[in-house]
Structures are given as C-alpha cells and as structure tokens.
C-alpha positions, 0 to 999 in steps of 0.5 A, spaced: 299 161 807 296 165 802 297 164 795 298 171 793 299 178 798 299 184 794 297 192 794 290 194 790 292 201 789 287 207 787 282 202 783 278 208 777 272 204 776 267 205 770 261 202 771 256 200 765 249 197 766 248 192 761 243 186 758 244 180 762 242 175 756 250 178 753 254 175 760 249 168 760 255 164 757 261 168 761 257 165 768 260 160 773 256 154 773 254 153 781 253 161 780 247 166 778 248 173 776 249 179 782 244 185 781 243 191 784 237 194 784 235 189 778 241 192 775 245 188 771 253 191 771 260 191 767 266 194 771 271 196 767 277 197 772 285 200 771 289 201 777 296 199 780 298 191 782 304 192 788 308 189 793 306 182 790 308 176 793 306 169 791 306 164 797 310 169 801 316 169 796 317 176 792 318 175 784 324 180 781 321 185 777 315 183 778 312 186 784 309 192 782 305 193 775 299 195 772 293 192 771 286 193 766 281 188 767 273 188 765 269 184 770 261 183 772 258 181 778 255 174 780 253 170 786 253 163 790 249 161 796 252 156 801 251 154 807 245 158 808 250 165 806 250 169 800 257 168 797 259 175 793 264 175 787 267 177 781 268 174 774 274 176 769 271 177 761 278 180 761 284 182 764 290 186 762 298 187 764 305 188 762 308 182 765 308 175 762 310 172 767 304 174 772 299 172 765 302 166 765 300 165 774 294 167 773 292 164 768 295 157 769 294 156 777 287 160 776 283 159 770 283 167 768 284 171 762 290 174 763 294 178 756 300 182 756 301 188 753 305 194 753 303 199 758 304 205 763 300 210 767 301 217 771 298 220 778 299 227 780 296 231 785 294 237 784 292 243 790 284 241 789 284 234 785 288 229 783 289 225 777 290 218 775 292 215 768 292 208 766 294 207 759 296 200 755 297 199 747 293 194 742 294 195 734 298 200 735 293 205 739 294 206 746 287 206 750 286 211 756 283 210 763 284 218 764 279 222 771 279 227 775 277 227 782 277 230 788 283 231 793 280 228 799 277 221 800 271 219 803 268 213 804 263 209 801 256 210 802 253 204 805 247 201 800 250 205 795 252 203 787 259 203 789 258 199 795 255 194 791 261 194 786 267 194 791 263 188 796 265 183 792 270 178 796 270 171 791 273 171 784 270 165 780 272 163 773 268 158 769 272 151 767 267 148 763 260 146 764 261 142 770 267 145 774 268 152 777 274 154 781 272 160 786 278 164 790 277 168 796 279 174 796 279 179 803 281 186 804 279 191 808 273 196 806 275 201 802 275 208 801 273 213 795 276 219 791 270 222 788 270 223 781 270 230 778 271 228 770 272 223 766 276 223 759 278 216 758 278 214 751 277 207 750 276 201 743 272 196 746 271 194 740 279 193 738 280 190 746 274 186 748 271 184 741 265 185 737 261 183 743 263 188 747 263 193 742 257 197 744 259 198 751 262 205 746 255 207 745 253 207 753 254 212 758 257 210 765 252 209 770 257 211 775 265 212 775 268 213 782 276 212 785 278 206 790 282 208 794 285 201 795 288 197 800 293 191 802 289 184 799 290 177 798 287 172 795 287 165 798 288 159 796 283 156 790 278 151 791 274 147 785 267 146 785 264 140 781 257 140 779 
C-alpha cells in the first residue's frame, strides 16, 4: 500500500538558475546535483494538495489544502540506472497535522502558516493565486496563463523540472531517506504573465534572499494529476 495517495493540481512553477555551490550542503549523501544543460536550478512552487489519504485513510479537515515549496534537483545511480529526484529546502502548508506527519515520518522541512488561494477562468486565460502569511505580511504567487493546456515538450526545461520521480532527504552525513513519487506525464498551461511578490529573505532567510534579484529562467503551470508517495527507505553509506 502507498504511504499517501492524493492529487497535486495547478502547480505554478517559478524556476531560477543558481550557483550550485549554495546547494552543496543540502545534497543528501548518495546523491549528486542533477543539472540540465549544465545549469543548476531551484524551483519555487505553489499548488493544491487535494483528496489526501494516508495509508488509505482520509484525515478529517486535512484532505485539501495549499502548499508552497522551494526545491532543487538531484540524482542517484543505482542498479545501472539514474534515479532523478527532488530535495525540499522548505515546504509550507496551512495544516499543522500535515507538517507533523511529513516531518516525523519523512524528515521533511514543513512549516505551518496561514494560506489561501484563488483560481479563476476568464474568456481567454486562467489566473492562479497562492498566498501565505509570514511576519504579518502576505506573500503571493500570481500567474496568468493561456486557457488551454498543451503537452510539455520532450527535452525541454519544463520536462526536466517535472520529470523527477523520487524524493531525497538528508538525515545526517551517513544516512539518506529515499521515497518514490508516481504520477503520469503532466501537461502545462503556458504563462502569459507572472506578477508574484515574494519576500525570499523573510520566508527562507538570508541565504536565499538573493533570489529576489534574479529573473526566473522559466515560469509555467503544470496541470497536475493524481499522485502517490510510496513508503520510504533509508540508505546508509
């Protein structure tokens, strides 16, 4: 049985090219940074986590909520193939029980903050807004997209960002948690405008405050789908 079944829907993905040196201390043992065309990325993502069931059980009042996370990409070579995954620097949700479960069982880095969202469909476009409140200030991911979804192009940056099917967490210098994420290949809504306002320093601290001065390398909206998160395993090296 999968540890968790749910849907990840309407994933607003804002992607930045960064110096890989800043991420090295976060790379779990047994993995290495996964680059695309020699470039190292972090992604800032807002989405809806819906229809959540943990070990087949629906948790009352905790099945539908927003999430915002900051992640980067790694890979692990095992049994002759590369496993490509994501490492989460921070994950924000509005439900404490979700933070507790993820941090306790998967060594994640969840925090609980007030959040809200608004989705609208207009005549020729769609608008997606995700907000979270920290230090008495609302931060906002806001993108307008084309109305119709299209396929994610093979060998594109968007394909690189979305096609990672493992999660890795650093427990310590000798131990890493690995878990598999399953979902079909996603479609995307192409972004027309990005008017997001994010206090990176306030949300993620001085180490990541520099992102506010960067232009995103890409912004797109993945349609999303049903997903599963499988039972974790510990890798000891």
